[in-house]
C-alpha positions in Angstrom: -57.5 41.9 -45.6 -56.6 41.7 -42.1 -54.5 44.5 -40.4 -52.5 43.9 -37.3 -51.7 46.6 -34.8 -47.9 47.2 -34.7 -47.9 47.1 -31.0 -49.3 43.6 -31.1 -46.6 42.3 -33.4 -44.2 40.0 -31.7 -40.8 41.4 -31.2 -38.1 40.4 -33.6 -35.9 37.5 -32.7 -33.2 38.2 -30.2 -34.0 41.9 -29.4 -34.9 41.5 -25.7 -31.9 39.2 -24.9 -29.4 41.5 -26.4 -30.5 44.4 -24.2 -30.3 42.2 -21.0 -26.8 41.0 -21.8 -25.5 44.5 -22.3 -26.9 45.6 -19.0 -25.3 42.6 -17.2 -22.0 43.3 -18.9 -22.1 46.9 -17.6 -22.8 45.8 -14.1 -19.9 43.3 -14.1 -17.5 45.9 -15.4 -18.6 48.3 -12.6 -18.2 45.7 -10.0 -14.7 44.9 -11.3 -13.7 48.5 -11.3 -15.0 49.0 -7.8 -13.1 45.9 -6.7 -9.9 47.1 -8.3 -10.3 50.5 -6.8 -10.8 48.9 -3.4 -7.6 46.8 -3.9 -5.7 50.0 -5.0 -6.9 51.8 -1.9 -5.8 48.9 0.3 -2.4 48.9 -1.4 -2.1 52.6 -1.1 -2.9 52.5 2.6 -0.4 49.6 3.1 2.2 51.6 1.4 1.4 54.7 3.4 1.6 52.7 6.6 4.9 51.1 5.6 6.3 54.4 4.6 5.3 55.9 8.0 6.9 53.0 9.9 10.1 53.4 7.9 10.1 57.1 8.5 9.6 56.6 12.2 12.5 54.2 12.3 14.7 56.6 10.3 13.8 59.5 12.7 14.6 57.3 15.7 17.9 56.3 14.1 18.6 60.0 13.3 18.0 60.9 17.0 20.3 58.1 18.2 23.0 59.2 15.8 22.6 62.8 16.8 23.0 61.8 20.5 26.1 59.8 19.6 27.5 62.8 17.8 26.7 65.0 20.8 28.4 62.6 23.3 31.4 62.3 21.0 31.7 66.1 20.7 31.4 66.4 24.5 34.2 63.8 24.9 36.3 65.7 22.4 35.9 68.9 24.4 36.8 67.1 27.6 39.9 65.7 26.0 41.0 69.2 24.8 40.4 70.5 28.4 42.3 67.6 30.0 45.2 68.1 27.6 45.4 71.8 28.5 45.3 71.1 32.2 48.0 68.4 31.9 50.1 70.8 29.9 49.6 73.5 32.6 50.5 71.0 35.3 53.6 69.9 33.5 54.6 73.5 33.1 54.2 74.1 36.8 56.3 71.0 37.6 58.9 72.2 35.2 58.9 75.7 36.7 59.3 74.2 40.2 62.3 72.1 39.1 63.9 75.2 37.5 63.2 77.2 40.6 64.9 74.5 42.8 68.0 74.4 40.6 68.2 78.2 40.9 67.9 77.9 44.7 70.6 75.2 45.0 72.9 77.0 42.6 72.6 80.2 44.7 73.3 78.4 47.9 76.3 76.6 46.4 77.7 79.9 45.0 77.3 81.7 48.4 78.9 78.7 50.2 81.7 78.8 47.7 82.4 82.4 48.7 82.5 81.2 52.3 85.2 78.7 51.3 82.9 75.6 51.4 82.8 73.1 48.5 79.3 71.5 48.1 77.9 69.5 45.2 74.5 69.5 43.5 73.2 66.1 42.6 72.7 65.1 38.9 69.0 65.1 39.6 69.2 68.7 40.8 67.3 68.2 44.0 70.1 67.4 46.6 72.9 69.6 47.9 75.7 67.4 49.2 77.8 68.6 52.1 81.0 66.9 51.1 83.5 65.5 53.6 85.5 68.8 53.0 82.5 70.7 54.4 81.0 68.4 57.1 82.9 65.4 58.3 81.8 63.0 61.0 84.2 60.7 63.0 83.7 56.9 62.7 80.8 55.7 64.8 80.1 59.3 66.0 77.3 61.9 65.4 79.0 64.9 67.0 79.9 68.0 65.0 83.5 68.8 66.0 85.9 71.5 65.0 85.6 72.7 61.4 82.5 70.6 60.8 80.6 72.6 63.4 81.9 75.9 62.1 81.0 75.0 58.5 77.4 74.0 59.6 77.2 77.5 61.1 78.2 79.0 57.7 75.5 76.9 56.0 72.9 78.0 58.5 73.6 81.7 57.7 73.5 81.2 54.0 70.2 79.2 54.2 68.7 81.9 56.4 69.5 84.5 53.7 68.5 82.5 50.6 65.5 80.3 51.6 63.0 83.1 52.4 62.8 84.2 48.7 62.0 80.6 47.7 59.4 79.8 50.3 55.8 80.6 50.8 54.8 83.9 52.5 53.6 83.4 56.0 51.2 85.9 57.5 54.0 87.7 59.3 56.3 88.2 56.3 56.4 91.0 53.7 54.9 89.7 50.5 57.8 91.0 48.3 60.3 88.8 50.2 58.7 85.5 49.5 56.5 83.4 47.2 52.8 83.8 46.8 50.4 80.8 47.1 49.9 80.5 43.3 53.7 80.2 42.8 56.0 77.2 43.2 57.9 77.2 46.5 60.0 75.0 48.9 57.8 72.4 50.6 60.5 70.6 52.7 64.2 70.6 53.2 65.3 67.2 54.5 68.5 67.0 56.4 69.6 63.5 55.5 72.2 61.6 57.6 74.3 58.8 56.1 76.8 56.3 57.4 79.4 54.1 55.7 78.8 50.3 55.3 81.0 49.2 58.2 79.6 48.4 61.6 76.3 47.1 62.8 73.4 47.8 60.4 70.9 48.4 63.2 73.2 50.9 64.9 73.9 52.6 61.6 70.2 53.5 61.2 70.2 55.2 64.5 73.6 56.8 63.9 72.5 58.3 60.5 69.4 59.8 62.1 71.5 61.2 65.0 73.9 62.9 62.5 70.9 64.5 60.8 69.5 65.6 64.2 72.9 67.1 65.3 73.1 69.1 62.0 69.5 70.3 62.5 70.2 71.5 66.1 73.4 73.3 65.0 71.6 75.0 62.0 68.7 76.2 64.1 71.0 77.3 67.0 73.1 79.5 64.7 70.1 80.8 62.7 66.9 80.4 64.8 65.0 82.2 62.0 65.2 79.0 59.9 62.4 77.6 62.1 60.1 80.5 60.9 60.4 79.5 57.3 57.3 77.5 56.5 55.6 75.7 53.6 52.1 76.2 52.1 50.5 74.4 55.1 52.3 76.8 57.6 54.7 73.9 58.6 58.4 74.3 59.3 60.3 73.3 56.2 63.3 71.8 58.0 63.0 68.1 58.7 65.4 65.2 59.3 65.8 61.6 58.0 68.4 58.9 58.3 69.4 56.3 55.6 72.1 54.3 57.3 74.5 53.0 54.5 71.7 52.4 51.9 72.5 55.4 49.7 76.3 55.5 49.2 77.7 58.1 46.8 80.9 55.9 46.5 80.2 52.1 46.6 83.8 51.1 46.0 84.2 49.9 49.6 87.6 51.7 50.2 88.4 53.8 53.3 88.2 56.9 51.1 84.8 55.8 50.0 83.6 55.2 53.6 84.8 58.8 54.5 82.8 60.2 51.6 79.7 58.2 52.5 79.7 59.5 56.1 77.9 62.7 55.1 74.9 65.0 55.3 72.7 65.8 52.3 70.2 68.6 52.0 67.2 67.4 49.9 64.9 70.1 48.6 61.3 69.2 47.9 59.3 71.7 45.9 55.6 72.4 46.1 53.1 73.7 43.6 49.5 75.0 44.2 47.4 71.8 44.9 44.3 73.6 43.8 45.6 73.4 40.2 46.9 69.9 40.6 46.2 66.5 39.2 42.9 66.1 41.1 41.2 68.3 38.5 42.6 66.2 35.7 41.4 63.1 37.5 37.9 64.5 37.7 37.9 65.3 34.0 39.0 61.8 33.2 36.2 60.4 35.3 33.6 62.5 33.4 35.1 61.4 30.1 35.0 57.7 31.1 31.3 58.1 32.0 30.6 59.8 28.6 32.4 57.0 26.7 30.4 54.3 28.6 27.2 56.1 27.6 28.4 56.2 24.0 29.2 52.5 24.1 25.7 51.7 25.6 24.0 53.5 22.7 26.2 51.7 20.2 25.4 48.3 21.4 
C-alpha cells in the first residue's frame, strides 16, 4: 500500500482561484471608496468656496446698504435742521413786518394828533403823505406854505419815534434803540411822485427833486435824523423818484392828478444777516452733495 504525504497532495479544485478573486474584490472596493471620498472632498471644498464667495458678496452688500442708510439718515438730519432754520428765518421776517407796522402806526397816530392825515399802504410798508399833508404845485418841487410847515411836523415826529426802531450806534444808549440781533429799520426812502401830465423825461427829474426838497426840509428841522443809522452804520434816510409810474389814483382826473403829486415814506426793515438765508443755502448744498453720493451708490 502506498501512502502519500498530505502536503504533496494536489489542492482541491478551485481553492487558489477563489482566494485571489476575493483579494481583488477587496482592492477594487477600497479604490472605489477612496475615489468616492476624494470626490466628496472636492465637492465639500467647492461648496465651502462657493459659500465663502456668497458670504463675501453678502457682507459687501451689507456694507453698501449700511452706507446708504447712513447717508439717508444724514440727509434726514440736514432736512430737519434746514426746516428749523427756515422756520426761524420766517419768524424773523414776520417779526420785522410786525415791527414795521407798529412803527408806521405810531407815526400816523402822532401825526394825527398834530392835525395831519396820512395813510398806511395795504402792504404795511409805506406811509403816504396825502395832498392834505404835503401838496406840490403843478410842475414844481418847492415846499410852500402849509406843505413846508407840515414837513416840519413830520420831521419832529420821525426824530422822536425812529430811534426806538433803529439799530444802536456806538454813541447811543442801548435802551433807546435796537440791538444787532433784533429787527430794525434799514432804510426810509423819501419817494417823490408826479402826475401823468407833462413831459415824461422832466417828470423823472421832477419827482426826484420833490423827494430831495422833502429830505432837505426834514433834516433842516430835525438834524438828528441824519444820526439815525442802520446796521452798517449808514444813514437811514434816502431819496428816490418814480415820475408818474406809481399812481395811487389812475382815473386821469384833475383830482387824481392832485393825489398823485405826492411824497411817500417807504420803510425797509432789516434782520440780522448772520442768521439769514445764506446758512440755509449752505445746508442745502451739503444735502445736495449727500444725495448725489447716495445716487452714486445706488447706480
